[in-house]
PyMOL Python script that loads the backbone (N, CA, C, O; Angstrom):
from pymol import cmd

cmd.read_pdbstr("""\
ATOM      1  N   UNK A   1     -41.021  14.163  12.619  1.00  0.00           N
ATOM      2  CA  UNK A   1     -40.065  15.215  11.629  1.00  0.00           C
ATOM      3  C   UNK A   1     -38.880  15.428  12.453  1.00  0.00           C
ATOM      4  O   UNK A   1     -37.702  15.202  12.176  1.00  0.00           O
ATOM      5  N   UNK A   2     -39.362  15.867  13.435  1.00  0.00           N
ATOM      6  CA  UNK A   2     -38.148  16.225  14.562  1.00  0.00           C
ATOM      7  C   UNK A   2     -37.102  15.355  14.977  1.00  0.00           C
ATOM      8  O   UNK A   2     -36.006  15.694  15.424  1.00  0.00           O
ATOM      9  N   UNK A   3     -37.617  13.983  14.756  1.00  0.00           N
ATOM     10  CA  UNK A   3     -37.013  12.738  15.276  1.00  0.00           C
ATOM     11  C   UNK A   3     -36.082  12.418  14.223  1.00  0.00           C
ATOM     12  O   UNK A   3     -34.941  12.130  14.584  1.00  0.00           O
ATOM     13  N   UNK A   4     -36.361  12.413  12.917  1.00  0.00           N
ATOM     14  CA  UNK A   4     -35.980  12.464  11.643  1.00  0.00           C
ATOM     15  C   UNK A   4     -34.723  13.518  11.409  1.00  0.00           C
ATOM     16  O   UNK A   4     -33.629  13.153  10.980  1.00  0.00           O
ATOM     17  N   UNK A   5     -34.995  14.639  11.697  1.00  0.00           N
ATOM     18  CA  UNK A   5     -33.776  15.765  11.664  1.00  0.00           C
ATOM     19  C   UNK A   5     -32.856  15.587  12.897  1.00  0.00           C
ATOM     20  O   UNK A   5     -31.645  15.796  12.836  1.00  0.00           O
ATOM     21  N   UNK A   6     -33.281  15.323  13.638  1.00  0.00           N
ATOM     22  CA  UNK A   6     -32.217  14.813  14.837  1.00  0.00           C
ATOM     23  C   UNK A   6     -31.434  13.408  14.576  1.00  0.00           C
ATOM     24  O   UNK A   6     -30.235  13.397  14.855  1.00  0.00           O
ATOM     25  N   UNK A   7     -31.989  12.306  14.094  1.00  0.00           N
ATOM     26  CA  UNK A   7     -30.928  11.414  13.302  1.00  0.00           C
ATOM     27  C   UNK A   7     -30.025  11.967  12.357  1.00  0.00           C
ATOM     28  O   UNK A   7     -28.808  11.838  12.491  1.00  0.00           O
ATOM     29  N   UNK A   8     -30.549  12.575  11.407  1.00  0.00           N
ATOM     30  CA  UNK A   8     -29.782  12.929  10.405  1.00  0.00           C
ATOM     31  C   UNK A   8     -28.522  13.828  10.616  1.00  0.00           C
ATOM     32  O   UNK A   8     -27.438  13.729  10.041  1.00  0.00           O
ATOM     33  N   UNK A   9     -28.989  14.919  11.773  1.00  0.00           N
ATOM     34  CA  UNK A   9     -27.964  15.492  12.267  1.00  0.00           C
ATOM     35  C   UNK A   9     -26.618  14.756  13.098  1.00  0.00           C
ATOM     36  O   UNK A   9     -25.419  15.031  13.044  1.00  0.00           O
ATOM     37  N   UNK A  10     -27.274  13.830  13.790  1.00  0.00           N
ATOM     38  CA  UNK A  10     -26.597  12.809  14.554  1.00  0.00           C
ATOM     39  C   UNK A  10     -25.560  11.982  13.320  1.00  0.00           C
ATOM     40  O   UNK A  10     -24.350  11.838  13.494  1.00  0.00           O
ATOM     41  N   UNK A  11     -26.163  11.582  12.306  1.00  0.00           N
ATOM     42  CA  UNK A  11     -25.451  10.791  11.448  1.00  0.00           C
ATOM     43  C   UNK A  11     -24.499  11.964  11.053  1.00  0.00           C
ATOM     44  O   UNK A  11     -23.303  11.835  11.315  1.00  0.00           O
ATOM     45  N   UNK A  12     -24.833  12.812  10.596  1.00  0.00           N
ATOM     46  CA  UNK A  12     -23.658  13.784  10.042  1.00  0.00           C
ATOM     47  C   UNK A  12     -22.465  14.075  10.872  1.00  0.00           C
ATOM     48  O   UNK A  12     -21.349  14.190  10.364  1.00  0.00           O
ATOM     49  N   UNK A  13     -22.702  14.204  12.236  1.00  0.00           N
ATOM     50  CA  UNK A  13     -21.587  14.488  13.279  1.00  0.00           C
ATOM     51  C   UNK A  13     -20.761  13.185  13.239  1.00  0.00           C
ATOM     52  O   UNK A  13     -19.536  13.309  13.215  1.00  0.00           O
ATOM     53  N   UNK A  14     -21.233  12.103  13.230  1.00  0.00           N
ATOM     54  CA  UNK A  14     -20.646  10.952  12.997  1.00  0.00           C
ATOM     55  C   UNK A  14     -19.742  10.725  12.139  1.00  0.00           C
ATOM     56  O   UNK A  14     -18.560  10.471  12.372  1.00  0.00           O
ATOM     57  N   UNK A  15     -20.372  10.827  10.914  1.00  0.00           N
ATOM     58  CA  UNK A  15     -19.493  10.792   9.695  1.00  0.00           C
ATOM     59  C   UNK A  15     -18.247  11.832   9.698  1.00  0.00           C
ATOM     60  O   UNK A  15     -17.101  11.555   9.341  1.00  0.00           O
ATOM     61  N   UNK A  16     -18.704  13.073  10.171  1.00  0.00           N
ATOM     62  CA  UNK A  16     -17.566  14.321  10.173  1.00  0.00           C
ATOM     63  C   UNK A  16     -16.518  13.680  11.239  1.00  0.00           C
ATOM     64  O   UNK A  16     -15.326  13.720  10.937  1.00  0.00           O
ATOM     65  N   UNK A  17     -16.819  13.225  12.189  1.00  0.00           N
ATOM     66  CA  UNK A  17     -15.774  12.617  13.533  1.00  0.00           C
ATOM     67  C   UNK A  17     -14.951  11.378  12.781  1.00  0.00           C
ATOM     68  O   UNK A  17     -13.722  11.382  12.847  1.00  0.00           O
ATOM     69  N   UNK A  18     -15.540  10.478  12.174  1.00  0.00           N
ATOM     70  CA  UNK A  18     -14.947   9.470  11.512  1.00  0.00           C
ATOM     71  C   UNK A  18     -13.954  10.100  10.393  1.00  0.00           C
ATOM     72  O   UNK A  18     -12.803   9.662  10.404  1.00  0.00           O
ATOM     73  N   UNK A  19     -14.187  10.794   9.713  1.00  0.00           N
ATOM     74  CA  UNK A  19     -13.266  11.589   8.649  1.00  0.00           C
ATOM     75  C   UNK A  19     -12.110  12.233   9.383  1.00  0.00           C
ATOM     76  O   UNK A  19     -10.939  12.058   9.043  1.00  0.00           O
ATOM     77  N   UNK A  20     -12.482  12.975  10.389  1.00  0.00           N
ATOM     78  CA  UNK A  20     -11.370  13.730  11.227  1.00  0.00           C
ATOM     79  C   UNK A  20     -10.405  12.880  11.771  1.00  0.00           C
ATOM     80  O   UNK A  20      -9.204  13.141  11.841  1.00  0.00           O
ATOM     81  N   UNK A  21     -11.071  11.630  12.241  1.00  0.00           N
ATOM     82  CA  UNK A  21     -10.031  10.512  12.890  1.00  0.00           C
ATOM     83  C   UNK A  21      -9.173   9.923  12.080  1.00  0.00           C
ATOM     84  O   UNK A  21      -8.001   9.788  12.431  1.00  0.00           O
ATOM     85  N   UNK A  22      -9.625   9.474  10.852  1.00  0.00           N
ATOM     86  CA  UNK A  22      -9.035   8.987   9.526  1.00  0.00           C
ATOM     87  C   UNK A  22      -8.044   9.739   9.152  1.00  0.00           C
ATOM     88  O   UNK A  22      -6.967   9.229   8.845  1.00  0.00           O
ATOM     89  N   UNK A  23      -8.254  11.109   9.118  1.00  0.00           N
ATOM     90  CA  UNK A  23      -7.121  12.057   8.682  1.00  0.00           C
ATOM     91  C   UNK A  23      -5.746  12.228   9.721  1.00  0.00           C
ATOM     92  O   UNK A  23      -4.566  12.438   9.438  1.00  0.00           O
ATOM     93  N   UNK A  24      -6.349  12.065  10.879  1.00  0.00           N
ATOM     94  CA  UNK A  24      -5.187  12.161  11.548  1.00  0.00           C
ATOM     95  C   UNK A  24      -4.113  11.021  11.742  1.00  0.00           C
ATOM     96  O   UNK A  24      -3.029  11.142  12.312  1.00  0.00           O
ATOM     97  N   UNK A  25      -4.633   9.895  11.153  1.00  0.00           N
ATOM     98  CA  UNK A  25      -3.595   8.771  11.440  1.00  0.00           C
ATOM     99  C   UNK A  25      -2.579   8.947  10.388  1.00  0.00           C
ATOM    100  O   UNK A  25      -2.814   9.493   9.311  1.00  0.00           O
ATOM    101  N   UNK A  26      -1.529   8.501  10.714  1.00  0.00           N
ATOM    102  CA  UNK A  26      -0.145   8.518   9.926  1.00  0.00           C
ATOM    103  C   UNK A  26      -0.424   7.770   8.962  1.00  0.00           C
ATOM    104  O   UNK A  26      -1.380   6.998   9.038  1.00  0.00           O
ATOM    105  N   UNK A  27       0.442   7.860   7.745  1.00  0.00           N
ATOM    106  CA  UNK A  27       0.232   7.215   6.456  1.00  0.00           C
ATOM    107  C   UNK A  27       1.064   5.865   6.683  1.00  0.00           C
ATOM    108  O   UNK A  27       2.023   5.938   7.452  1.00  0.00           O
ATOM    109  N   UNK A  28       0.775   4.649   6.079  1.00  0.00           N
ATOM    110  CA  UNK A  28       1.510   3.631   6.453  1.00  0.00           C
ATOM    111  C   UNK A  28       2.861   3.303   5.812  1.00  0.00           C
ATOM    112  O   UNK A  28       3.074   3.385   4.602  1.00  0.00           O
ATOM    113  N   UNK A  29       3.593   2.994   6.567  1.00  0.00           N
ATOM    114  CA  UNK A  29       4.826   2.857   5.927  1.00  0.00           C
ATOM    115  C   UNK A  29       5.202   1.618   5.127  1.00  0.00           C
ATOM    116  O   UNK A  29       4.656   0.547   5.392  1.00  0.00           O
ATOM    117  N   UNK A  30       6.138   1.719   4.131  1.00  0.00           N
ATOM    118  CA  UNK A  30       6.435   0.570   2.947  1.00  0.00           C
ATOM    119  C   UNK A  30       7.298  -0.178   3.613  1.00  0.00           C
ATOM    120  O   UNK A  30       8.423   0.292   3.787  1.00  0.00           O
ATOM    121  N   UNK A  31       6.993  -1.460   4.121  1.00  0.00           N
ATOM    122  CA  UNK A  31       7.823  -2.600   5.043  1.00  0.00           C
ATOM    123  C   UNK A  31       8.058  -3.547   4.246  1.00  0.00           C
ATOM    124  O   UNK A  31       7.159  -4.387   4.194  1.00  0.00           O
ATOM    125  N   UNK A  32       8.886  -3.711   3.642  1.00  0.00           N
ATOM    126  CA  UNK A  32       9.293  -5.172   2.696  1.00  0.00           C
ATOM    127  C   UNK A  32      10.442  -6.008   3.374  1.00  0.00           C
ATOM    128  O   UNK A  32      11.496  -5.597   3.859  1.00  0.00           O
ATOM    129  N   UNK A  33       9.985  -7.214   3.282  1.00  0.00           N
ATOM    130  CA  UNK A  33      10.906  -8.122   4.247  1.00  0.00           C
ATOM    131  C   UNK A  33      12.434  -7.809   3.810  1.00  0.00           C
ATOM    132  O   UNK A  33      12.847  -7.557   2.678  1.00  0.00           O
ATOM    133  N   UNK A  34      13.260  -7.906   5.195  1.00  0.00           N
ATOM    134  CA  UNK A  34      14.659  -7.687   5.169  1.00  0.00           C
ATOM    135  C   UNK A  34      15.476  -8.510   4.115  1.00  0.00           C
ATOM    136  O   UNK A  34      16.404  -8.091   3.423  1.00  0.00           O
ATOM    137  N   UNK A  35      15.058  -9.483   4.131  1.00  0.00           N
ATOM    138  CA  UNK A  35      15.959 -10.495   3.013  1.00  0.00           C
ATOM    139  C   UNK A  35      15.834 -10.241   1.586  1.00  0.00           C
ATOM    140  O   UNK A  35      16.590 -10.833   0.816  1.00  0.00           O
ATOM    141  N   UNK A  36      15.018  -9.478   1.178  1.00  0.00           N
ATOM    142  CA  UNK A  36      14.871  -9.158  -0.094  1.00  0.00           C
ATOM    143  C   UNK A  36      15.925  -7.635  -0.407  1.00  0.00           C
ATOM    144  O   UNK A  36      16.048  -6.562   0.183  1.00  0.00           O
ATOM    145  N   UNK A  37      16.573  -8.270  -1.701  1.00  0.00           N
ATOM    146  CA  UNK A  37      17.780  -7.226  -2.091  1.00  0.00           C
ATOM    147  C   UNK A  37      17.275  -6.534  -3.293  1.00  0.00           C
ATOM    148  O   UNK A  37      17.052  -7.185  -4.314  1.00  0.00           O
ATOM    149  N   UNK A  38      17.093  -5.356  -3.248  1.00  0.00           N
ATOM    150  CA  UNK A  38      16.805  -4.657  -4.606  1.00  0.00           C
ATOM    151  C   UNK A  38      17.881  -4.166  -5.264  1.00  0.00           C
ATOM    152  O   UNK A  38      18.900  -3.766  -4.701  1.00  0.00           O
ATOM    153  N   UNK A  39      17.652  -4.183  -6.736  1.00  0.00           N
ATOM    154  CA  UNK A  39      18.883  -3.874  -7.559  1.00  0.00           C
ATOM    155  C   UNK A  39      19.721  -2.551  -7.260  1.00  0.00           C
ATOM    156  O   UNK A  39      19.239  -1.616  -6.621  1.00  0.00           O
ATOM    157  N   UNK A  40      20.844  -2.549  -7.707  1.00  0.00           N
ATOM    158  CA  UNK A  40      21.705  -1.535  -7.264  1.00  0.00           C
ATOM    159  C   UNK A  40      21.382  -0.113  -7.499  1.00  0.00           C
ATOM    160  O   UNK A  40      21.424   0.335  -8.644  1.00  0.00           O
ATOM    161  N   UNK A  41      21.018   0.732  -6.344  1.00  0.00           N
ATOM    162  CA  UNK A  41      20.234   1.982  -6.238  1.00  0.00           C
ATOM    163  C   UNK A  41      18.668   2.055  -6.252  1.00  0.00           C
ATOM    164  O   UNK A  41      17.983   3.017  -5.903  1.00  0.00           O
ATOM    165  N   UNK A  42      18.292   0.991  -6.668  1.00  0.00           N
ATOM    166  CA  UNK A  42      16.583   1.213  -6.600  1.00  0.00           C
ATOM    167  C   UNK A  42      15.945   1.725  -5.301  1.00  0.00           C
ATOM    168  O   UNK A  42      16.558   1.546  -4.249  1.00  0.00           O
ATOM    169  N   UNK A  43      14.889   2.278  -5.299  1.00  0.00           N
ATOM    170  CA  UNK A  43      14.141   2.335  -4.156  1.00  0.00           C
ATOM    171  C   UNK A  43      12.940   1.771  -4.003  1.00  0.00           C
ATOM    172  O   UNK A  43      12.206   2.182  -4.901  1.00  0.00           O
ATOM    173  N   UNK A  44      12.263   0.854  -3.130  1.00  0.00           N
ATOM    174  CA  UNK A  44      10.795   0.549  -3.446  1.00  0.00           C
ATOM    175  C   UNK A  44       9.917   1.686  -3.422  1.00  0.00           C
ATOM    176  O   UNK A  44      10.111   2.645  -2.675  1.00  0.00           O
ATOM    177  N   UNK A  45       8.834   1.587  -4.325  1.00  0.00           N
ATOM    178  CA  UNK A  45       7.886   2.688  -4.350  1.00  0.00           C
ATOM    179  C   UNK A  45       6.328   1.784  -3.905  1.00  0.00           C
ATOM    180  O   UNK A  45       5.359   2.328  -3.377  1.00  0.00           O
ATOM    181  N   UNK A  46       6.423   0.247  -4.295  1.00  0.00           N
ATOM    182  CA  UNK A  46       5.190  -0.451  -3.855  1.00  0.00           C
ATOM    183  C   UNK A  46       5.600  -1.651  -3.206  1.00  0.00           C
ATOM    184  O   UNK A  46       6.808  -1.875  -3.128  1.00  0.00           O
ATOM    185  N   UNK A  47       4.877  -2.361  -2.783  1.00  0.00           N
ATOM    186  CA  UNK A  47       5.009  -3.736  -2.198  1.00  0.00           C
ATOM    187  C   UNK A  47       3.670  -4.663  -2.239  1.00  0.00           C
ATOM    188  O   UNK A  47       2.572  -4.280  -1.834  1.00  0.00           O
ATOM    189  N   UNK A  48       3.915  -5.822  -2.741  1.00  0.00           N
ATOM    190  CA  UNK A  48       2.664  -6.607  -2.605  1.00  0.00           C
ATOM    191  C   UNK A  48       3.205  -7.941  -2.339  1.00  0.00           C
ATOM    192  O   UNK A  48       4.399  -8.231  -2.417  1.00  0.00           O
ATOM    193  N   UNK A  49       2.073  -8.885  -1.961  1.00  0.00           N
ATOM    194  CA  UNK A  49       2.573 -10.114  -1.330  1.00  0.00           C
ATOM    195  C   UNK A  49       1.484 -11.282  -1.748  1.00  0.00           C
ATOM    196  O   UNK A  49       0.326 -10.881  -1.863  1.00  0.00           O
ATOM    197  N   UNK A  50       1.663 -12.300  -1.923  1.00  0.00           N
ATOM    198  CA  UNK A  50       0.955 -13.553  -2.397  1.00  0.00           C
ATOM    199  C   UNK A  50       1.494 -14.776  -1.551  1.00  0.00           C
ATOM    200  O   UNK A  50       2.443 -14.635  -0.780  1.00  0.00           O
ATOM    201  N   UNK A  51       0.867 -15.939  -1.724  1.00  0.00           N
ATOM    202  CA  UNK A  51       1.209 -16.945  -0.704  1.00  0.00           C
ATOM    203  C   UNK A  51       2.610 -17.251  -1.345  1.00  0.00           C
ATOM    204  O   UNK A  51       3.518 -17.551  -0.571  1.00  0.00           O
ATOM    205  N   UNK A  52       2.835 -17.207  -2.551  1.00  0.00           N
ATOM    206  CA  UNK A  52       4.016 -17.997  -3.200  1.00  0.00           C
ATOM    207  C   UNK A  52       4.944 -16.850  -3.667  1.00  0.00           C
ATOM    208  O   UNK A  52       5.956 -17.353  -4.156  1.00  0.00           O
ATOM    209  N   UNK A  53       4.979 -15.594  -3.698  1.00  0.00           N
ATOM    210  CA  UNK A  53       5.618 -14.536  -4.121  1.00  0.00           C
ATOM    211  C   UNK A  53       5.587 -13.002  -3.718  1.00  0.00           C
ATOM    212  O   UNK A  53       4.523 -12.471  -3.401  1.00  0.00           O
ATOM    213  N   UNK A  54       6.799 -12.301  -3.738  1.00  0.00           N
ATOM    214  CA  UNK A  54       6.658 -11.056  -3.185  1.00  0.00           C
ATOM    215  C   UNK A  54       6.933 -10.168  -4.719  1.00  0.00           C
ATOM    216  O   UNK A  54       7.558 -10.671  -5.653  1.00  0.00           O
ATOM    217  N   UNK A  55       6.348  -8.800  -4.752  1.00  0.00           N
ATOM    218  CA  UNK A  55       6.612  -7.868  -5.847  1.00  0.00           C
ATOM    219  C   UNK A  55       6.897  -6.733  -5.415  1.00  0.00           C
ATOM    220  O   UNK A  55       6.286  -6.151  -4.519  1.00  0.00           O
ATOM    221  N   UNK A  56       8.041  -6.242  -6.137  1.00  0.00           N
ATOM    222  CA  UNK A  56       8.382  -4.731  -5.418  1.00  0.00           C
ATOM    223  C   UNK A  56       8.374  -4.119  -6.476  1.00  0.00           C
ATOM    224  O   UNK A  56       8.838  -4.656  -7.483  1.00  0.00           O
ATOM    225  N   UNK A  57       7.833  -2.813  -6.515  1.00  0.00           N
ATOM    226  CA  UNK A  57       7.898  -1.585  -7.860  1.00  0.00           C
ATOM    227  C   UNK A  57       8.836  -0.861  -7.212  1.00  0.00           C
ATOM    228  O   UNK A  57       8.759  -0.543  -6.025  1.00  0.00           O
ATOM    229  N   UNK A  58       9.917  -0.526  -8.111  1.00  0.00           N
ATOM    230  CA  UNK A  58      10.819   0.072  -7.814  1.00  0.00           C
ATOM    231  C   UNK A  58      11.123   1.434  -8.564  1.00  0.00           C
ATOM    232  O   UNK A  58      10.328   1.579  -9.492  1.00  0.00           O
ATOM    233  N   UNK A  59      11.959   2.398  -8.457  1.00  0.00           N
ATOM    234  CA  UNK A  59      11.817   3.542  -8.879  1.00  0.00           C
ATOM    235  C   UNK A  59      12.706   3.580 -10.388  1.00  0.00           C
ATOM    236  O   UNK A  59      12.870   4.580 -11.087  1.00  0.00           O
ATOM    237  N   UNK A  60      13.099   2.518 -10.596  1.00  0.00           N
ATOM    238  CA  UNK A  60      13.519   2.518 -12.139  1.00  0.00           C
ATOM    239  C   UNK A  60      12.400   1.852 -13.110  1.00  0.00           C
ATOM    240  O   UNK A  60      12.671   1.286 -14.169  1.00  0.00           O
ATOM    241  N   UNK A  61      11.181   2.004 -12.608  1.00  0.00           N
ATOM    242  CA  UNK A  61       9.830   1.709 -13.531  1.00  0.00           C
ATOM    243  C   UNK A  61      10.503  -0.047 -13.613  1.00  0.00           C
ATOM    244  O   UNK A  61      10.981  -0.520 -14.644  1.00  0.00           O
ATOM    245  N   UNK A  62      10.399  -0.764 -12.350  1.00  0.00           N
ATOM    246  CA  UNK A  62      10.622  -1.989 -12.793  1.00  0.00           C
ATOM    247  C   UNK A  62       9.803  -2.719 -11.797  1.00  0.00           C
ATOM    248  O   UNK A  62       9.601  -2.294 -10.660  1.00  0.00           O
ATOM    249  N   UNK A  63       9.317  -3.885 -12.288  1.00  0.00           N
ATOM    250  CA  UNK A  63       8.664  -4.743 -11.132  1.00  0.00           C
ATOM    251  C   UNK A  63       9.389  -6.243 -11.118  1.00  0.00           C
ATOM    252  O   UNK A  63       9.362  -7.081 -12.020  1.00  0.00           O
ATOM    253  N   UNK A  64      10.158  -6.342  -9.600  1.00  0.00           N
ATOM    254  CA  UNK A  64      10.584  -7.264  -9.465  1.00  0.00           C
ATOM    255  C   UNK A  64      10.087  -8.334  -8.420  1.00  0.00           C
ATOM    256  O   UNK A  64      10.044  -8.054  -7.222  1.00  0.00           O
ATOM    257  N   UNK A  65       9.684  -9.668  -8.946  1.00  0.00           N
ATOM    258  CA  UNK A  65       9.148 -10.783  -8.222  1.00  0.00           C
ATOM    259  C   UNK A  65      10.194 -11.744  -7.761  1.00  0.00           C
ATOM    260  O   UNK A  65      11.044 -12.298  -8.459  1.00  0.00           O
ATOM    261  N   UNK A  66       9.960 -11.878  -6.222  1.00  0.00           N
ATOM    262  CA  UNK A  66      10.916 -12.731  -5.569  1.00  0.00           C
ATOM    263  C   UNK A  66      10.116 -13.839  -5.111  1.00  0.00           C
ATOM    264  O   UNK A  66       8.916 -13.645  -4.916  1.00  0.00           O
ATOM    265  N   UNK A  67      10.737 -15.233  -4.869  1.00  0.00           N
ATOM    266  CA  UNK A  67      10.193 -16.306  -4.356  1.00  0.00           C
ATOM    267  C   UNK A  67       9.968 -16.045  -2.989  1.00  0.00           C
ATOM    268  O   UNK A  67      10.879 -15.570  -2.312  1.00  0.00           O
ATOM    269  N   UNK A  68       8.864 -16.298  -2.501  1.00  0.00           N
ATOM    270  CA  UNK A  68       8.431 -15.951  -0.954  1.00  0.00           C
ATOM    271  C   UNK A  68       9.315 -16.729   0.039  1.00  0.00           C
ATOM    272  O   UNK A  68       9.635 -16.282   1.141  1.00  0.00           O
ATOM    273  N   UNK A  69       9.737 -18.109  -0.517  1.00  0.00           N
ATOM    274  CA  UNK A  69      10.478 -19.067   0.464  1.00  0.00           C
ATOM    275  C   UNK A  69      11.970 -18.727   0.102  1.00  0.00           C
ATOM    276  O   UNK A  69      12.544 -18.177   1.042  1.00  0.00           O
ATOM    277  N   UNK A  70      12.611 -18.879  -0.819  1.00  0.00           N
ATOM    278  CA  UNK A  70      14.093 -18.604  -1.158  1.00  0.00           C
ATOM    279  C   UNK A  70      14.476 -17.062  -1.279  1.00  0.00           C
ATOM    280  O   UNK A  70      15.668 -16.760  -1.220  1.00  0.00           O
ATOM    281  N   UNK A  71      13.466 -16.034  -1.454  1.00  0.00           N
ATOM    282  CA  UNK A  71      13.900 -14.575  -1.782  1.00  0.00           C
ATOM    283  C   UNK A  71      14.555 -14.608  -2.709  1.00  0.00           C
ATOM    284  O   UNK A  71      15.205 -13.570  -2.826  1.00  0.00           O
ATOM    285  N   UNK A  72      14.784 -15.576  -3.750  1.00  0.00           N
ATOM    286  CA  UNK A  72      15.368 -15.195  -5.277  1.00  0.00           C
ATOM    287  C   UNK A  72      14.583 -14.755  -6.183  1.00  0.00           C
ATOM    288  O   UNK A  72      13.466 -15.267  -6.263  1.00  0.00           O
ATOM    289  N   UNK A  73      14.955 -13.717  -7.078  1.00  0.00           N
ATOM    290  CA  UNK A  73      14.225 -13.021  -8.108  1.00  0.00           C
ATOM    291  C   UNK A  73      13.898 -14.222  -9.218  1.00  0.00           C
ATOM    292  O   UNK A  73      14.617 -14.966  -9.885  1.00  0.00           O
ATOM    293  N   UNK A  74      12.651 -14.067  -9.103  1.00  0.00           N
ATOM    294  CA  UNK A  74      11.647 -15.023 -10.316  1.00  0.00           C
ATOM    295  C   UNK A  74      11.544 -14.361 -11.596  1.00  0.00           C
ATOM    296  O   UNK A  74      11.656 -14.959 -12.667  1.00  0.00           O
ATOM    297  N   UNK A  75      11.349 -13.243 -11.490  1.00  0.00           N
ATOM    298  CA  UNK A  75      11.253 -12.359 -13.048  1.00  0.00           C
ATOM    299  C   UNK A  75      11.184 -10.719 -12.618  1.00  0.00           C
ATOM    300  O   UNK A  75      10.707 -10.133 -11.646  1.00  0.00           O
ATOM    301  N   UNK A  76      11.859 -10.304 -13.764  1.00  0.00           N
ATOM    302  CA  UNK A  76      11.837  -8.783 -13.374  1.00  0.00           C
ATOM    303  C   UNK A  76      11.067  -8.135 -14.945  1.00  0.00           C
ATOM    304  O   UNK A  76      11.239  -8.472 -16.116  1.00  0.00           O
ATOM    305  N   UNK A  77      10.232  -7.140 -14.347  1.00  0.00           N
ATOM    306  CA  UNK A  77       9.256  -6.787 -15.625  1.00  0.00           C
ATOM    307  C   UNK A  77       9.703  -5.255 -15.650  1.00  0.00           C
ATOM    308  O   UNK A  77       9.701  -4.574 -14.624  1.00  0.00           O
ATOM    309  N   UNK A  78      10.076  -4.777 -16.863  1.00  0.00           N
ATOM    310  CA  UNK A  78      10.266  -3.549 -17.365  1.00  0.00           C
ATOM    311  C   UNK A  78       8.910  -2.684 -17.605  1.00  0.00           C
ATOM    312  O   UNK A  78       8.213  -3.210 -18.472  1.00  0.00           O
ATOM    313  N   UNK A  79       8.446  -1.688 -17.150  1.00  0.00           N
ATOM    314  CA  UNK A  79       7.538  -0.861 -17.301  1.00  0.00           C
ATOM    315  C   UNK A  79       7.689   0.095 -18.086  1.00  0.00           C
ATOM    316  O   UNK A  79       8.375   1.007 -17.622  1.00  0.00           O
ATOM    317  N   UNK A  80       7.192   0.281 -19.421  1.00  0.00           N
ATOM    318  CA  UNK A  80       7.573   1.244 -20.167  1.00  0.00           C
ATOM    319  C   UNK A  80       6.749   2.554 -20.376  1.00  0.00           C
ATOM    320  O   UNK A  80       5.745   2.331 -21.053  1.00  0.00           O
ATOM    321  N   UNK A  81       6.867   3.709 -20.033  1.00  0.00           N
ATOM    322  CA  UNK A  81       5.899   4.528 -19.514  1.00  0.00           C
ATOM    323  C   UNK A  81       5.986   5.802 -20.994  1.00  0.00           C
ATOM    324  O   UNK A  81       7.050   6.103 -21.534  1.00  0.00           O
ATOM    325  N   UNK A  82       5.042   6.197 -21.275  1.00  0.00           N
ATOM    326  CA  UNK A  82       5.354   7.240 -22.109  1.00  0.00           C
ATOM    327  C   UNK A  82       6.201   8.404 -22.151  1.00  0.00           C
ATOM    328  O   UNK A  82       6.195   9.137 -23.140  1.00  0.00           O
TER     329      UNK A  82
END
""", "prot")
cmd.dss("prot")
cmd.show_as("cartoon", "prot")
cmd.util.cbc("prot")
cmd.orient("prot")
């Protein structure tokens, strides 16, 4: 019974330590490739990439999809929010 209590207390201390370490790390920065040009006045809010294309979500509620090789715009999707 004493061993189980000691193991549980040790596990709880490890979990608390991991949470504290994780919270202290800085938030990741949004790093889009330099060759991508966003629409005039737009700011990137999110970025994702695949093997063929990049997608950038802008402050204009648009998703702009770029070709990964040429960095040309493939498609622009307007997101309508209520």
